[in-house]
C-alpha positions as CSV (number, residue, x, y, z in Angstrom):
1,X,183.1,19.5,104.1
2,X,184.4,16.7,101.9
3,X,182.6,15.9,98.7
4,X,183.8,13.1,96.6
5,X,182.8,13.2,92.9
6,X,183.8,10.6,90.5
7,X,183.2,10.6,86.8
8,X,183.1,7.3,85.0
9,X,186.5,7.9,83.5
10,X,188.3,9.4,86.5
11,X,189.2,8.6,90.1
12,X,190.2,12.1,91.1
13,X,188.5,13.5,94.2
14,X,187.5,17.2,94.6
15,X,187.8,16.7,98.3
16,X,190.6,19.0,99.6
17,X,191.3,16.5,102.4
18,X,192.0,13.7,100.0
19,X,193.6,15.6,97.1
20,X,197.1,14.7,98.4
21,X,196.3,11.0,97.9
22,X,195.7,11.5,94.2
23,X,198.1,14.3,93.5
24,X,200.7,12.1,91.9
25,X,198.1,10.8,89.4
26,X,196.7,14.2,88.4
27,X,199.4,14.9,85.6
28,X,198.8,11.4,84.2
29,X,195.0,12.0,84.0
30,X,195.5,15.5,82.5
31,X,197.8,14.1,79.9
32,X,195.4,11.3,79.0
33,X,192.4,13.6,78.6
34,X,194.5,16.2,76.7
35,X,195.6,13.6,74.2
36,X,192.0,12.4,74.0
37,X,190.6,15.9,73.4
38,X,193.3,16.6,70.8
39,X,192.4,13.6,68.8
40,X,188.7,14.3,69.3
41,X,188.9,17.9,68.0
42,X,191.0,16.8,65.0
43,X,188.2,14.6,63.8
44,X,185.6,17.4,63.7
45,X,185.9,20.0,61.0
46,X,184.1,22.8,63.1
47,X,187.1,23.1,65.4
48,X,189.3,24.4,62.5
49,X,187.8,27.9,63.1
50,X,189.9,28.3,66.2
51,X,193.6,29.2,66.3
52,X,195.7,26.2,67.2
53,X,197.1,27.8,70.3
54,X,193.6,28.8,71.5
55,X,192.2,25.4,70.8
56,X,195.2,23.9,72.7
57,X,194.4,26.1,75.7
58,X,190.7,25.1,75.6
59,X,191.7,21.4,75.5
60,X,193.8,21.9,78.6
61,X,190.8,23.5,80.3
62,X,188.4,20.7,79.1
63,X,190.9,18.1,80.5
64,X,190.9,19.9,83.9
65,X,187.1,20.0,83.9
66,X,186.8,16.4,82.9
67,X,188.8,15.3,86.0
68,X,187.2,17.9,88.3
69,X,190.3,20.0,88.9
70,X,189.5,23.3,90.5
71,X,190.0,26.0,89.5
72,X,189.5,25.1,85.9
73,X,191.9,27.8,84.7
74,X,194.8,29.0,86.8
75,X,196.7,32.3,86.6
76,X,199.8,30.2,85.7
77,X,198.0,28.7,82.7
78,X,197.0,32.2,81.6
79,X,200.7,33.3,81.9
80,X,201.9,30.2,80.0
81,X,199.4,30.3,77.2
82,X,198.7,34.0,76.9
83,X,194.9,33.4,77.0
84,X,192.5,34.3,79.7
85,X,189.7,32.1,80.8
86,X,187.2,34.4,79.1
87,X,189.1,34.2,75.8
88,X,189.1,30.4,75.6
89,X,185.5,30.0,77.0
90,X,183.9,29.8,73.5
91,X,186.3,27.1,72.3
92,X,186.0,25.3,75.6
93,X,182.2,25.3,75.4
94,X,182.3,24.0,71.9
95,X,184.6,21.2,72.9
96,X,182.7,20.2,75.9
97,X,179.3,20.4,74.2
98,X,180.5,18.2,71.4
99,X,182.0,15.8,73.9
100,X,178.7,15.6,75.8
101,X,176.9,15.0,72.5
102,X,179.2,12.2,71.5
103,X,179.4,10.6,75.0
104,X,176.1,11.2,76.8
105,X,176.4,10.9,80.5
106,X,180.2,11.0,80.6
107,X,180.5,14.8,80.9
108,X,181.9,16.3,84.1
109,X,178.9,18.5,84.3
110,X,176.7,15.5,85.1
111,X,175.2,15.6,88.6
112,X,176.9,13.4,91.1
113,X,175.5,12.5,94.5
114,X,177.1,14.5,97.3
115,X,177.1,11.5,99.6
116,X,175.9,7.9,99.7
117,X,172.6,9.2,101.0
118,X,172.0,10.7,97.6
119,X,172.1,7.2,96.0
């Protein structure tokens, strides 16, 4: 089954049949969201409670979630960062909660129709 989900800020499909079409754009979108979330977390004092390396890992996860990349945390990312998904979950949740508070309706967790019939 192919399900296309678009966020207002992204054109990345979660459809496995169409992923190859957008594959070259994925690093560009991850980079844009990563830069956005870095600047975003620098502006909020509460994020200073996290180690910079842990916050960076949570920002990578938030960027992947924002563009609907699955899985949201890969074994390669764990090996690269040294953090498991469970270890960065609290920081990720704080980032994404703050993001959804500041930009209502733009979160990747918002419900998207599964087809045009859902519109």
